C-alpha positions as CSV (number, residue, x, y, z in Angstrom):
1,M,1.1,-17.6,-23.6
2,K,-2.6,-18.3,-22.7
3,I,-5.7,-16.5,-21.4
4,V,-8.1,-17.9,-19.5
5,A,-11.2,-15.6,-18.6
6,G,-13.1,-16.0,-15.3
7,N,-16.9,-15.2,-15.4
8,S,-16.8,-11.8,-13.5
9,N,-15.6,-9.8,-16.5
10,I,-15.8,-11.8,-19.8
11,P,-15.8,-8.6,-22.0
12,L,-12.6,-7.1,-20.5
13,A,-10.6,-10.4,-21.2
14,E,-12.0,-10.8,-24.6
15,A,-11.0,-7.1,-25.2
16,V,-7.4,-8.1,-23.8
17,G,-7.1,-11.2,-26.0
18,H,-8.0,-9.0,-29.0
19,E,-5.1,-6.4,-28.1
20,L,-3.0,-9.7,-27.9
21,G,-4.0,-11.0,-31.2
22,M,-5.0,-14.3,-29.4
23,A,-8.4,-16.4,-28.6
24,L,-9.1,-17.5,-25.0
25,C,-8.1,-20.3,-23.7
26,K,-11.1,-22.7,-23.8
27,A,-12.4,-23.5,-20.3
28,S,-15.8,-24.6,-18.7
29,I,-16.3,-22.7,-15.2
30,R,-19.5,-23.8,-14.2
31,R,-21.8,-24.2,-10.8
32,F,-22.8,-27.5,-9.2
33,A,-26.4,-27.9,-8.1
34,D,-25.6,-26.8,-4.6
35,G,-23.2,-23.8,-5.8
36,E,-20.0,-25.3,-5.7
37,V,-17.5,-24.1,-8.6
38,F,-16.1,-26.4,-10.9
39,V,-13.1,-25.8,-13.4
40,E,-12.4,-27.8,-16.5
41,I,-9.5,-26.2,-18.8
42,Q,-10.1,-27.9,-22.0
43,E,-6.8,-27.3,-23.7
44,N,-3.3,-28.5,-23.1
45,V,-1.5,-26.2,-20.6
46,R,1.6,-28.3,-20.0
47,G,4.8,-25.7,-19.9
48,Q,2.3,-22.6,-20.7
49,D,2.7,-19.2,-19.4
50,M,-0.9,-18.8,-18.3
51,F,-2.8,-15.5,-17.2
52,V,-6.3,-15.9,-15.5
53,V,-8.2,-12.4,-15.7
54,Q,-10.6,-12.2,-13.0
55,S,-12.1,-9.4,-11.1
56,T,-13.1,-10.1,-7.6
57,C,-16.3,-7.6,-7.7
58,T,-19.8,-8.4,-7.0
59,P,-20.3,-11.2,-6.1
60,T,-16.9,-11.4,-4.3
61,N,-16.8,-14.5,-2.4
62,D,-18.4,-16.4,-5.7
63,N,-15.7,-14.8,-7.9
64,L,-12.8,-15.1,-5.9
65,M,-13.4,-18.6,-5.3
66,E,-13.8,-19.1,-9.1
67,L,-10.3,-17.7,-9.3
68,L,-9.0,-19.7,-6.6
69,V,-10.3,-23.0,-8.3
70,T,-9.1,-22.0,-11.6
71,L,-5.4,-21.2,-10.3
72,D,-5.8,-25.0,-8.9
73,A,-6.7,-26.2,-11.9
74,L,-4.0,-25.1,-14.0
75,R,-1.2,-25.6,-11.6
76,R,-2.4,-29.3,-11.7
77,G,-2.5,-29.0,-15.5
78,S,1.6,-28.6,-15.3
79,A,1.3,-24.9,-16.4
80,R,4.8,-23.4,-16.3
81,R,3.6,-20.1,-14.8
82,I,0.4,-18.9,-13.8
83,T,-0.3,-15.0,-13.4
84,A,-3.4,-13.8,-11.2
85,V,-4.4,-10.8,-13.4
86,I,-7.0,-9.1,-10.9
87,P,-8.3,-5.6,-12.5
88,Y,-10.1,-5.1,-9.5
89,F,-8.8,-6.5,-6.3
90,G,-11.7,-7.3,-3.9
91,Y,-11.0,-7.0,0.1
92,A,-8.1,-4.3,-0.5
93,R,-10.0,-1.9,1.7
94,Q,-9.5,-4.6,4.7
95,D,-5.6,-3.7,4.6
96,R,-5.2,-3.3,8.3
97,K,-6.8,-4.0,12.0
98,S,-9.5,-1.5,12.2
99,G,-10.2,-2.3,15.8
100,P,-9.5,-5.4,18.2
101,R,-10.2,-8.9,17.0
102,T,-10.7,-8.0,13.4
103,P,-9.1,-9.4,10.3
104,I,-6.6,-8.2,7.9
105,S,-8.5,-9.7,5.0
106,A,-6.3,-8.4,2.4
107,K,-3.6,-10.7,3.6
108,L,-5.6,-13.7,3.8
109,V,-6.5,-13.3,0.2
110,A,-3.1,-12.8,-0.8
111,N,-2.1,-16.0,1.1
112,L,-5.1,-17.9,-0.6
113,L,-3.8,-16.7,-4.2
114,T,-0.4,-18.0,-3.4
115,E,-1.4,-21.4,-2.0
116,A,-3.7,-22.0,-4.8
117,G,-1.3,-21.8,-7.3
118,A,-0.5,-18.1,-8.5
119,S,3.2,-17.4,-9.6
120,R,2.8,-13.9,-9.9
121,V,-0.1,-11.1,-9.6
122,L,-1.3,-8.1,-12.0
123,T,-3.4,-6.1,-10.6
124,M,-4.6,-2.2,-10.8
125,D,-5.0,1.0,-8.6
126,L,-4.7,-1.2,-5.4
127,H,-6.5,0.7,-2.6
128,A,-3.2,0.7,-0.6
129,M,0.1,0.3,-2.0
130,Q,1.3,-1.7,0.8
131,I,-1.2,-4.5,-0.2
132,Q,2.0,-5.4,-2.5
133,G,4.1,-6.6,0.4
134,F,1.3,-9.0,1.5
135,F,2.4,-11.2,-1.0
136,D,5.4,-13.4,-1.1
137,I,5.2,-13.8,-4.9
138,P,6.0,-11.2,-7.5
139,T,2.7,-8.3,-7.7
140,D,2.6,-5.7,-10.2
141,N,0.4,-3.2,-9.5
142,L,-0.7,-0.9,-12.6
143,Y,-2.4,2.6,-12.3
144,A,-5.2,4.1,-14.5
145,A,-3.3,7.4,-14.2
146,P,-1.9,7.4,-18.2
147,L,-5.6,6.6,-19.1
148,F,-7.0,9.4,-17.0
149,A,-4.3,11.8,-18.0
150,R,-5.1,11.3,-21.6
151,D,-8.6,11.7,-21.5
152,I,-8.5,14.7,-19.2
153,T,-6.0,16.3,-21.4
154,E,-8.4,15.9,-24.5
155,R,-11.6,16.7,-22.8
156,M,-10.6,19.9,-20.8
157,K,-8.5,21.4,-23.6
158,G,-8.9,25.2,-23.2
159,K,-10.6,25.1,-19.9
160,E,-9.1,26.2,-16.7
161,F,-9.4,23.0,-14.4
162,M,-7.8,21.4,-11.4
163,I,-7.3,18.1,-9.7
164,V,-9.3,17.6,-6.3
165,S,-8.5,14.7,-4.0
166,P,-11.7,13.6,-2.1
167,D,-10.0,12.9,0.9
168,V,-6.3,13.2,2.6
169,G,-5.8,9.5,2.1
170,G,-6.3,10.0,-1.9
171,V,-3.5,13.1,-1.9
172,V,-0.5,11.0,-3.6
173,R,-2.9,9.8,-6.3
174,A,-4.2,12.9,-6.8
175,R,-1.0,14.9,-6.8
176,Q,0.6,12.2,-9.5
177,L,-2.3,12.8,-12.0
178,A,-2.0,16.7,-11.6
179,G,1.6,16.6,-12.1
180,R,0.6,14.2,-15.5
181,V,-1.6,16.9,-16.5
182,H,0.0,20.0,-15.4
183,A,-2.9,21.2,-13.4
184,D,-3.2,22.6,-9.6
185,L,-4.3,20.6,-6.8
186,A,-6.9,20.8,-4.0
187,I,-7.7,18.9,-1.3
188,I,-11.2,18.0,0.5
189,D,-10.9,17.4,4.4
190,K,-13.7,15.0,5.5
191,R,-14.5,13.2,8.7
192,R,-15.7,9.6,8.4
193,E,-17.7,8.6,11.4
194,R,-18.5,5.0,10.1
195,A,-18.0,3.2,6.6
196,G,-20.2,4.3,3.8
197,V,-21.1,7.9,5.7
198,S,-18.7,10.7,5.3
199,E,-19.0,14.7,6.2
200,V,-16.9,17.3,4.2
201,M,-15.4,19.4,6.9
202,N,-13.2,21.9,4.6
203,V,-11.7,22.2,1.1
204,I,-8.2,23.2,1.0
205,G,-7.3,25.4,-2.1
206,E,-8.8,27.7,-4.5
207,V,-11.8,26.2,-6.3
208,K,-13.8,29.5,-7.4
209,G,-14.5,29.4,-11.2
210,R,-12.4,26.3,-11.7
211,H,-13.6,23.0,-13.5
212,C,-12.7,20.5,-10.8
213,I,-11.8,17.0,-11.3
214,L,-12.0,14.5,-8.4
215,V,-9.6,11.6,-8.6
216,D,-10.3,8.3,-6.7
217,D,-9.6,4.7,-6.6
218,I,-13.2,3.3,-5.8
219,I,-16.6,4.6,-5.7
220,D,-18.7,2.5,-3.9
221,S,-21.9,4.0,-2.0
222,G,-21.0,7.0,-3.7
223,G,-21.6,9.5,-0.8
224,S,-18.1,11.0,-0.4
225,L,-17.9,11.6,-3.9
226,C,-21.1,13.4,-4.3
227,N,-20.7,15.3,-0.9
228,A,-17.3,16.3,-2.4
229,A,-19.0,17.3,-5.7
230,Q,-21.4,19.6,-3.8
231,A,-19.1,21.1,-1.5
232,L,-16.7,22.3,-4.3
233,M,-20.0,23.6,-6.2
234,N,-20.8,25.6,-3.0
235,R,-17.3,27.3,-3.0
236,G,-17.9,28.3,-6.6
237,A,-16.5,25.8,-8.7
238,A,-17.6,26.1,-12.6
239,S,-18.2,22.7,-12.6
240,V,-17.3,19.3,-10.9
241,E,-16.2,15.8,-13.0
242,A,-15.0,13.0,-11.6
243,Y,-12.5,10.1,-12.8
244,V,-12.5,6.5,-10.8
245,T,-10.8,3.6,-11.4
246,H,-13.4,0.8,-9.6
247,G,-17.0,1.3,-10.1
248,V,-18.0,-0.8,-7.3
249,M,-21.6,1.2,-6.9
250,T,-23.8,-0.6,-4.7
251,G,-27.1,0.1,-3.2
252,N,-28.5,3.3,-4.6
253,A,-25.0,4.6,-5.9
254,V,-26.1,5.1,-9.7
255,E,-29.1,7.2,-8.6
256,K,-26.8,9.4,-6.0
257,V,-24.4,10.1,-9.1
258,T,-27.1,11.1,-11.4
259,N,-28.9,13.5,-9.1
260,S,-25.5,15.1,-7.9
261,P,-23.5,18.0,-9.4
262,I,-21.3,15.6,-11.0
263,A,-21.4,16.5,-14.3
264,M,-19.4,13.4,-15.7
265,L,-18.2,10.2,-13.9
266,T,-15.7,8.5,-15.9
267,L,-15.0,4.8,-14.8
268,T,-12.7,2.1,-15.9
269,D,-13.8,-1.2,-17.2
270,S,-11.9,-3.0,-14.3
271,I,-15.6,-4.2,-13.0
272,P,-18.3,-4.8,-15.8
273,E,-21.0,-2.1,-16.6
274,T,-24.4,-2.6,-14.8
275,P,-27.8,-1.7,-17.0
276,S,-28.4,1.1,-14.4
277,Q,-24.8,2.5,-15.0
278,A,-25.1,2.6,-18.9
279,A,-28.6,4.3,-18.6
280,A,-27.2,6.7,-16.5
281,P,-26.5,10.1,-18.4
282,N,-23.4,11.2,-16.4
283,I,-21.6,8.1,-16.4
284,R,-19.0,6.7,-18.9
285,R,-16.3,4.2,-19.4
286,I,-12.8,4.0,-20.6
287,S,-11.2,0.6,-21.4
288,T,-7.9,-0.7,-19.9
289,A,-7.6,-3.8,-22.3
290,N,-4.9,-1.8,-24.2
291,L,-3.1,-1.2,-20.7
292,L,-3.7,-4.6,-19.5
293,S,-2.7,-6.2,-22.6
294,R,0.9,-4.7,-22.7
295,A,1.3,-5.4,-19.4
296,I,0.6,-9.1,-19.7
297,R,2.7,-8.8,-22.8
298,A,6.0,-7.5,-20.4
299,V,5.5,-10.3,-18.1
300,A,5.6,-12.8,-20.8
301,D,8.5,-11.3,-22.4
302,E,10.4,-10.7,-19.1
303,S,10.3,-7.1,-19.6
304,S,9.7,-3.9,-17.7
305,V,6.4,-3.2,-16.6
306,S,7.3,-0.1,-14.9
307,A,8.1,1.0,-18.4
308,L,4.8,1.5,-19.2
309,F,4.0,4.5,-17.1
310,E,7.4,6.2,-18.1
C-alpha cells in the first residue's frame, strides 16, 4: 500500500500517512509553462494498492486535472488498484438538472475519474447521497458526524444545547448528529431565490434559552449560515455555534462569519486553511486524518468501512 499526495491538501495527506506509519510515495506533480499538469511517480508502483489523496477544492479545475493525470500515471505504472481519496468532492452541488439545458456535472466528474483509472472512490460528506450512484465503481462516503459528536460532547458538557439544521435539505444530517449527542432538533425554514442568496422564513422548534449548534456539509459564501444564526438569536437562543464539514468560504465569507452571531465555527481540514481563516477569532479546525487513515486501512485490508461509524 502506498499513498500519493496531490498539491491541493498536502498537510492532510502527510497527517494521514503519519497515522498509517508510512511516508508519502515520491512523486513530482508540476506545471509546464503553459499551465499543463505533469505527473511523474518516482517509485515503483507495479502491483501496489495505491491511494491518491486530493481534494477538488479551489482552484477546483486545476486540482481535478491533477487528480485525473495522477490516476492515469498510476494506471500506466501497473498499479494493482487505485483509490481516489477525495476529502472534498468538488462539483457535488451540481447533482441534478437545475433547469433546461443544464449539466449534471457531478455525474460527469464521476465518469472522468473512472475513465482516468480509479478503481474505487473514498470521499467524505457528499452534498447529496445519490451521488454515490453516479459511479460505476465502489464508492465509500465517510461521515464527519462522529468527529463532531465527540467534539460537541466535550465542549458543551453541562450546557442545555440543541442541534439545528440550517435548511430542510439538511434535516437527515442534523437528525443523525442529534441522535449521537442525545439532543433536540430544530429546523430553519429558508427560501433561496438564487445561488448564494437566501432568506430565513421561519424557525421550527423552541430555541429560546438554548445553546444552538448549526450543522451543515458546506459553507460557501456564508450567507445562509450567518442568516440562520441571526434568526436563532432573534428568537432568544443563548448562543449559536456551527459545525461544517467543508469550509469552501469564497469571497468575504470569513468576514461575514467574524461579524456574525456565530460564537465559533468548527470546520474539518478537508480543505486547506487560508491565512484569513487562521486569523479569525471564531473559526477553528478539527482533523480528519485519523478517520481517513482508518478508512484507507479498512479498504486495503478488505474489511468493513461502515463499521467505523457503528
